[in-house]
N, C-alpha and C positions, 0 to 999 in steps of 0.2 A: 357424350362429351367427356374428355379426359379432365382429371383434376390437375392443378398446377404441379403437384408432386410427381405426377405421371407424365409430365410433358416430354415430348420426344427429344432425344439427344441427337445432336448433329454428328454425322459421320465426317471424316476429313474431307471427303468429296463434297458433301453438302455445305460445309463451312467454306470451301473454296468457291463454290457456285454462288453462295449468298454474298460473300465479300467482293467478288468480282462484279456482281450485279450492282451493288451499292457504290462501288468505286467508279464504275463506268457511268452510272446515272448522275451522281452528284459529288463524287470525290471523297465521300466518307470512307475512312480507313479503319478496319478492325484487325488488329494483330492477334497472335495467339494469347497474349496477355489479357485481352478483352473478349476472348471467346465466350466465357461464361455469361458476361453481360449481354452479348448479342443473343445467345441461346435463350436466356431468360426472357428477354423482351420479344423475341420471335414467338416464344411460347405463349405470351399473352395474346398476340394476334391470332395464333392458331386456335386458341381456346375460344376467342370471340367468333371465329368463323367455323368452329366445329370441324376443323381439319385435324387429321391425326399424323401427318407426315410433312416434314420440311420440304421434301422434293415436290410434293403436290402444291405446296405454297409457292415454291420457286416457279413452277410451271404457270401458276395463276398470275404471278407478277409479270411474267414475260409475255403474256398473251392478252390482247384486246383492251378495250376501254376500262373494263372492270379492274384489270391489273394495274393500269395507270392510277386509278383512284385509290386502290389499296396501297400502291407504292407511296403515294402521298401520305397516307395514314401511317405507314411504317416509318417514314422519315420523321414524322412528328413523335413517334414512340422512341426513336433512337437518338434524337438530338437533345442536347442540354440547352436550356434557355434562361440561365441565371444572369440577370442584369439589374441595373438600378439607374436612377437619374444622376446626371453630372458625374459619371464614372471617369476615372483617370483625369482628375481636375487639371493637373498641370498641362496635359496635352490640350485640353479644351482652352485653357488660358493662352497657350501658344497659338492656337487657331484664331482666336478672336482679337488678340493684342499684337500679333506679329504677322501671321500668314495672310489673313484677310486684308489688313491695311496695305500690305505689300501688293496683293492682287488688285486692290482698288486703284493703286497708282498705275499698274499696268493697264487697267481698264480705261483710265483717262487717256492713255496713249493710243489704244486700239479702238475705243468706242464700244467695246462689247459689254453687255450687262444683261442680267445680273450675274453675280458669282454663284456657281452651281455646286452643291454639296451632295454627295451620295453616301448614305449610311447603308453599306452592303452587309447583309446579315443582321437586320435590325431587331430580330426577336419580337418582343411584345411592345416595342415602340419607345422605351425610355430614352434610348440614344437620340433618335431624330427629334423627339419632342424637346429634349434638352438643348439640341442645336437651335431649334426654333425659338425657345425661350431666351437663350443666351444671345441670339441675334437681336431680338427685340431689346434686351437689356443693353446691348452695345449701340443702340440707336439705329440699327439697320432696318430698312423698310422691306417687309416681305413682298416678294414678287418684283421689286424694283432693284434693291441692292443685293438680295440673296434669295435663292430658291433651294429648298431641301427636298431631296428624294430619298426614299427608303425602300429596301427590298428584303425579302426573305423567301426561303424555299418552303417554309411551313405555312400552309393556309390557316391553320389553327392560330398560330402566333400573329399572323396578319389580322385576323378577325379581332383578337384581343387588342392589337395596336390601334386599329380603327375605332374600336369601342372607347379606348382611352380611360378605363377605370383601373385604379391601382390601390394596392394595400399599403400599409405603413412601411413595410420593408423596402419598398421601392424608393423611399425618400431618405435613406440613412445617410446620404451625403448632400442633402438638399437643405438650404437655409429655409427657415420657417417663413420668412417674408416672401420668398419666391413661390413657395407652395400656396400660400394664401392669396397671392396675386394672380396665379395662373390656373388654380384648381378650385373646385367646389367640393366640400365634404358632403357625402350623402350615403346613408345606410352602411356606415363603416368603411366606405371606400372614398377615394379622392378622384373626382372626375375632371379631366383636362378641359380647359375652356374651349369653346367653339372656335375662337380666333386662332388659337394655337393649332387646333386640328386642321384648319384651313391652310396653315402654313406648310404642311407636309403632304407630299404625294406618295402614297404607298403603292408598291408594285409587287406582284408575285413573280419571283425570278430565281432560277437555278443558276448559280455562278458558273456552272459547267456548260450552260446553254449559250454558246457564242452567238448563235443566230438571233436569239431574242435580245441578248445584251446589245447587239448591234443596233437595235431600234432606239436605244437610249442616246441622247445627245452627248457631246463632249462634256467632261466634268473639270472643275477646278480643284476640287478636294474630294478624296474618297476615304472614308473611314471603314476599315474592315478589321475590327479588333476582336481577337480571340475567336475567330471563325475558322480560319484555315488550319489551325492547330489540329483539327480533326481529320485533315486530308492527308493522303499519301503524297510522297515527294513530287511525283510527276504532276499530280493534280494541283499541288501548290504552285508549281512553276507555271502551269497553264493559266491559273487564275491571276497570278501576278502579272503575266504578260498581257492578259486582257485588261487589267487595270492600267498598265502602262499605255496601251493603245487608246483607252477611254479618256485619259488625262490630257488636257492641253499642255503644250510646253510651258514649264514653270508651275504646273499643277502639283499638288502634294498628296502623298499617300500616308495615312496614319494607321499604324498597326498597334496591337496590344503591346504593353511594356515588356512582356516576356517573349516577343516575337522579333525576328530580324529577317533580312533578305539574304543573309549569308548562305551560299550554296543554292539560292533560288534565282537571283537575278543580279546582273551587273549593270543594268540599264539605268537605274536610279542613282542619284547622288544623296548621300546622307548629310543632313544639315543639322548643325549644332546650334539651336536657338537658345534664347535666354531661359525659356521655360521647359524645353523638351528637345529630344532628338526625333527628327521626322525625315521622311524620304521625299525627294522631289524629282519629277521628270525634268531633265535639263532644258534650259531655254534653247530655242532654235540656234544652231551653230555651236552650242557648248558641248563639251565632252564630259560624260559622267566620270567622276573620280572613282577609283577602286574602293568598294565599300569596306574592305578589310583595312585599308590605309586610313580611311575616314574614321572608322570606329576606333582604331588605335589612337589616332590623333585626338579624338574627343575624350577618350579615357585618360590620356596623358594630361590633357588640359584640366580635367577634373581633379586629378591627383595633384598637379602643380598648384591649383587653386586652394585645395585643402591644406597643402603644405604652407602656403603663404599666410593662411589665417592663424596658424599656431604661434 
């Protein structure tokens, strides 16, 4: 078995083979600037398997059930899963004080219920559990008023999410009263309550697997925050189109604050809510406004508002 300092170096051909495999499987993109990171993390897997060449590892990944299992482990090795409870609070405030009340009004007209929310790329579960907690705090009845679904490509992260045990760092944006109300401290960890666990349905899902995603029902809200930043351009466009198709007319897409749909999709309309900017699939018969125009208009509105306060 080789030592880490002796780990195989990737040739240009091997780098292309591995990046194409990862991109095709789940959209993960590694450019030349992240070649060393990919090489180092591949080296850890090769060491575990006592393989001495990346080409042999690539062949293993492409062949048989063992390869699929190993590919899942590799994805765990390559993905970053930094998250915490009540992340991007302004966006969550917009969801529960503006978006959901609006959807409830539409529900009274159509008779459909409950409101469905999908946390796509949920990592270790902090986001969907935050949604379940805030829904209860807003007086929404689980399973009647709202249902929360959560998915991730990493089976390891889904195991952690279903277990629901968290360290102190996961609560850096969480009020003490919420933590004491919905968690129990045990052995240096905080365990999410069983009632909140029951409020979330976890699913193993690859966002590039359209056939499996088709099994999900239509959604009213999709949160996919800081997930597709790791994808190449075409994979981003494909995933965004999938989200558009999964959303009901009038449904909302919430991305991370550093993300936008510019150059990815013109199908959504950008909404300037009181608490945040979000994307919406237009209602039936409506035409989506150009996202560049909407973004510029929102920026001008903010500038005008700041000028008026001086």
